[in-house]
C-alpha positions in Angstrom: -16.9 -6.6 56.7 -15.3 -3.5 56.5 -12.3 -4.9 55.1 -14.5 -6.2 52.1 -16.0 -3.0 51.2 -12.7 -1.7 51.4 -11.2 -4.0 48.8 -14.5 -3.4 46.7 -14.1 0.6 46.6 -10.1 0.0 45.8 -11.3 -2.2 42.8 -13.4 0.2 41.6 -10.8 2.7 41.4 -8.2 0.5 39.9 -10.7 -0.8 37.5 -12.8 2.0 36.3 -10.4 4.0 34.2 -9.2 0.5 32.6 -13.2 -0.2 31.3 -13.5 3.8 30.3 -10.8 3.3 27.7 -12.8 1.0 25.9 -11.8 -2.0 23.5 -9.2 -1.0 21.4 -8.8 -2.5 17.7 -5.9 -1.3 15.6 -6.4 -0.9 11.5 -4.6 -0.5 8.2 -5.9 0.5 5.2 -5.9 2.7 2.0 -8.2 5.2 0.6 -8.8 5.2 -3.0 -10.4 8.3 -5.0 -13.4 7.8 -7.0 -15.1 10.9 -8.1 -15.3 14.6 -7.6 -19.5 15.0 -7.1 -19.6 19.1 -6.7 -16.6 21.4 -7.1 -18.0 23.6 -4.4 -17.1 27.0 -4.4 -13.9 28.4 -4.8 -12.0 31.6 -5.3 -9.0 33.0 -6.1 -6.7 36.3 -4.3 -3.5 36.6 -5.6 -1.5 33.2 -5.5 -4.3 31.6 -2.5 -6.7 29.5 -3.6 -9.9 29.1 -1.4 -12.5 26.3 -1.7 -15.8 25.8 0.4 -18.1 22.5 -0.1 -15.9 20.5 -2.4 -17.6 17.1 -2.6 -15.6 14.0 -3.5 -16.1 10.0 -3.1 -13.7 7.4 -2.0 -13.5 3.9 -1.9 -11.6 2.4 1.2 -9.9 -0.8 2.1 -8.9 -1.6 5.3 -7.5 -4.4 7.6 -11.0 -4.7 9.4 -14.1 -4.8 7.7 -16.3 -2.0 9.5 -13.5 0.4 8.3 -13.7 -0.6 4.6 -16.6 1.4 3.0 -17.4 4.1 0.8 -17.6 7.6 1.8 -18.7 11.0 0.6 -16.2 13.8 2.1 -17.0 17.8 1.8 -13.8 19.5 2.2 -12.8 22.7 2.6 -9.0 24.4 2.0 -7.1 27.6 1.7 -4.2 26.4 -0.6 -0.9 28.7 -1.7 -0.7 27.9 -5.5 3.1 26.9 -6.5 4.0 25.3 -9.3 3.1 21.6 -10.3 3.7 18.5 -9.4 2.8 20.1 -5.8 -0.1 22.7 -7.3 -0.4 23.9 -3.9 -0.2 23.3 -0.1 -2.4 24.5 3.0 -4.8 23.3 5.5 -7.8 21.2 4.4 -10.5 20.5 6.8 -14.3 18.8 6.3 -16.4 16.0 7.4 -17.3 12.5 5.7 -20.1 10.1 5.9 -19.8 6.4 4.7 -22.3 4.1 3.5 -24.0 1.9 5.5 -22.8 -1.6 5.6 -24.7 -4.9 5.7 -25.2 -4.6 9.3 -26.8 -1.3 9.0 -23.7 0.3 10.2 -22.1 3.6 9.1 -20.0 6.4 10.2 -19.9 10.0 10.4 -16.4 12.1 10.8 -14.3 15.2 10.9 -11.2 15.6 9.8 -8.2 18.3 9.6 -5.1 18.2 7.9 -2.5 20.0 6.1 -0.7 19.5 2.2 2.7 20.6 2.4 5.1 22.3 0.3 6.5 19.1 -0.6 3.1 17.9 -1.9 2.4 15.1 0.9 -0.8 15.5 2.5 -1.3 14.6 6.8 -4.4 14.4 8.0 -6.2 13.1 11.5 -9.9 12.2 11.4 -12.2 11.3 14.3 -15.5 8.7 13.2 -18.6 8.2 15.6 -20.3 4.9 14.6 -24.1 5.1 14.4 -26.7 2.4 13.8 -25.0 -1.0 14.5 -21.6 0.7 15.2 -23.2 3.2 17.8 -21.2 3.5 20.9 -18.1 2.9 18.3 -15.2 5.6 17.7 -12.7 5.8 15.0 -9.1 7.8 15.2 -7.5 7.2 11.9 -4.0 8.7 10.6 -3.7 9.6 7.0 -0.8 10.7 4.8 -0.7 10.7 1.0 3.3 10.7 0.6 3.0 11.8 -3.4 2.3 14.8 -4.7 -0.4 13.4 -6.9 -3.9 15.4 -5.4 -6.0 12.2 -6.4 -3.0 9.5 -5.4 -3.8 6.9 -2.7 -4.3 7.8 1.1 -2.6 5.2 3.5 -3.9 5.7 7.2 -3.5 3.7 10.5 -5.9 3.8 13.3 -7.9 2.5 15.9 -11.6 1.2 16.7 -12.7 2.2 20.3 -15.7 0.2 21.5 -17.0 2.0 24.6 -20.4 0.2 24.1 -20.0 -1.5 27.7 -21.5 1.2 29.6 -19.5 4.4 28.4 -21.7 7.3 29.6 -21.4 9.2 26.9 -22.5 6.9 23.6 -25.0 8.7 21.3 
């Protein structure tokens, strides 16, 4: 009996970290600018452009249908202005919410990134699922390697499914 109990205790030590990690599904995709909904507040101080509350709409195509969505993004940025085609560079951060899909699932996201002096964008985004996607987390790495501020954004990432008893589900 003691041997069985010892084996069970050792098994939980080995299995617990694996189950806490969740099921991971990788994906790739592209995000396309659709329209600007609100320019937000902006001001200039010398060669610095500050923007708060820029609202834009994006269409997202992805290899996993749970990631293919329309999103409304609210961004802020601090750019050092330079000549075209780059226009400006500096940090960008914000939030986004996706439209619910047929299942009723939707995502709320936070992102931060940087536009380089070469005019390329690199961002990291974390999204939390709601409704049908409750218990899912998305982590995306996003890049725009063209200088066009409204050019396509390519991304890859992972969906983490912790619905199997993860204690911190919302």
